[in-house]
C-alpha positions in Angstrom: 37.5 -2.3 -18.5 36.8 -1.6 -14.9 34.3 0.5 -16.3 32.3 -1.6 -18.1 32.2 -4.3 -15.2 30.6 -1.7 -12.8 28.0 -0.7 -15.3 26.9 -4.4 -15.9 25.0 -4.7 -12.3 23.5 -1.2 -13.3 22.2 -2.6 -16.6 21.2 -6.0 -14.7 19.2 -4.0 -12.1 17.8 -1.7 -14.4 16.4 -4.7 -16.9 14.7 -6.6 -13.9 13.0 -3.2 -12.9 11.9 -2.9 -16.8 10.9 -6.4 -16.5 8.8 -6.2 -13.7 7.2 -3.4 -14.3 5.8 -4.5 -17.6 5.0 -7.9 -15.9 2.9 -5.7 -13.2 1.5 -3.8 -16.1 0.1 -6.5 -17.8 -1.2 -8.2 -15.2 -2.9 -5.1 -13.8 -4.7 -4.9 -17.4 -5.7 -8.4 -17.5 -7.1 -8.1 -13.7 -9.7 -5.2 -15.1 -10.3 -6.9 -18.4 -11.5 -9.7 -16.6 -13.9 -7.7 -14.8 -15.7 -6.9 -17.4 -16.7 -10.4 -17.9 -18.6 -10.1 -14.5 -22.1 -8.9 -14.0 -23.0 -6.2 -12.1 -23.8 -8.2 -9.1 -20.9 -10.6 -9.3 -18.6 -7.2 -9.0 -20.9 -5.9 -5.8 -20.3 -9.5 -4.1 -16.7 -8.7 -5.1 -16.5 -5.6 -3.9 -18.6 -6.7 -0.2 -15.8 -9.3 -0.3 -12.5 -7.2 -0.2 -14.5 -4.2 1.9 -14.7 -1.3 -0.9 -17.6 0.4 -2.7 -18.6 -1.2 -6.5 -17.2 1.5 -7.7 -13.7 1.2 -6.3 -13.3 -2.3 -7.6 -12.0 -1.4 -11.2 -9.6 1.4 -9.9 -8.0 -1.1 -7.3 -7.6 -4.2 -9.7 -5.3 -1.8 -11.5 -3.3 -1.3 -8.7 -2.9 -4.2 -6.7 -1.5 -6.8 -5.1 1.1 -4.3 -3.9 0.0 -0.8 -4.2 -0.2 -0.8 -0.5 3.3 -1.7 0.2 4.1 1.7 1.4 1.4 1.5 4.0 3.2 -1.4 5.4 6.4 0.1 5.8 4.9 3.5 7.3 2.8 0.8 9.8 6.1 -0.5 10.7 7.9 3.3 11.2 4.9 3.5 13.7 5.6 0.4 15.5 1.7 -0.6 14.4 0.8 -4.1 13.8 -0.7 -4.2 10.4 -1.4 -8.3 10.4 -2.8 -7.7 14.1 -4.7 -4.5 13.0 -6.1 -6.2 10.0 -7.5 -9.3 12.4 -8.9 -6.9 14.8 -10.4 -4.4 12.9 -10.8 -5.7 9.0 -13.0 -2.5 8.1 -10.2 -0.1 9.3 -7.4 -2.3 7.7 -9.2 -2.6 4.0 -9.7 1.2 4.2 -6.3 2.1 5.1 -5.0 -0.2 2.1 -8.0 1.4 -0.3 -6.7 4.7 0.5 -2.8 3.9 0.3 -3.4 2.1 -3.2 -5.4 5.1 -4.6 -2.8 7.9 -3.1 -1.8 10.4 -5.6 1.0 10.9 -3.4 3.1 7.6 -3.6 6.5 9.2 -5.3 6.5 11.6 -2.0 6.2 8.6 0.1 9.0 6.6 -1.5 11.3 9.8 -1.3 10.8 10.1 2.2 11.4 6.9 3.1 14.2 6.8 0.7 16.0 9.9 2.1 15.1 9.3 5.6 13.0 12.8 5.6 11.5 13.7 8.9 8.9 11.2 10.3 6.7 14.1 10.3 6.4 14.6 7.0 4.1 12.1 5.7 1.4 13.3 7.5 0.8 16.5 5.4 -0.2 14.3 2.3 -1.2 10.8 3.6 -4.7 10.3 3.0 -4.4 7.7 6.0 -3.1 10.5 8.3 -6.4 10.9 10.7 -6.7 6.9 11.1 -2.8 6.2 11.4 -3.1 8.7 14.3 -5.9 7.1 15.8 -4.0 3.6 15.6 -0.8 5.1 17.3 -2.7 6.7 20.2 -4.9 3.5 20.6 -1.5 1.7 20.5 0.2 3.7 23.1 -3.0 3.4 25.3 -2.8 -0.2 25.5 0.7 -0.5 26.0 0.3 2.2 28.8 -2.3 -0.7 30.5 -0.1 -3.6 30.0 3.1 -2.4 31.4 1.5 0.0 33.9 3.6 3.2 32.6 
C-alpha cells in the first residue's frame, strides 16, 4: 500500500509534464500555422519588431516563448542582469535569446545545471559563449569602476 502511495506523486508529476508538453506542442504548431496567414511584408515587419531575420521567424515561432529559459539561468549563474541588458542592449539580448532558442545542446545544458557540473563546461557547446564572456567582462569593469576595487 505504501508503495502505491509513493508512486502517486510521480504519476501526477509525469501526467502534468505530459499535459504541459502537449499543450506547448499544440501552441507552437498553432503559432507556426498562424504565420502562413501573413504576407511576406508582414513577416518582415514581425521579424524587425523582434530583432531577427525573416528566415528565423518560423523556426522561432515553433520554439518560443520559453525556449530561452536556460539563457536566463546561465545569465543568473554569471551574475548578469538579463533585464538590464535587454533594456540597455536590446540587439544583444535578442541575439542571445535567438541563439539559445535555436541551440541544439539544450539537453546538455539542462544536464549541466541539474548535476551542478563544472561551471566552465557550458563554454564548450553554448552558441552564446563569446557574447556572455564579453558581457561578464563588461560587468566586471563596471563593477570595478563603481566600487573602486
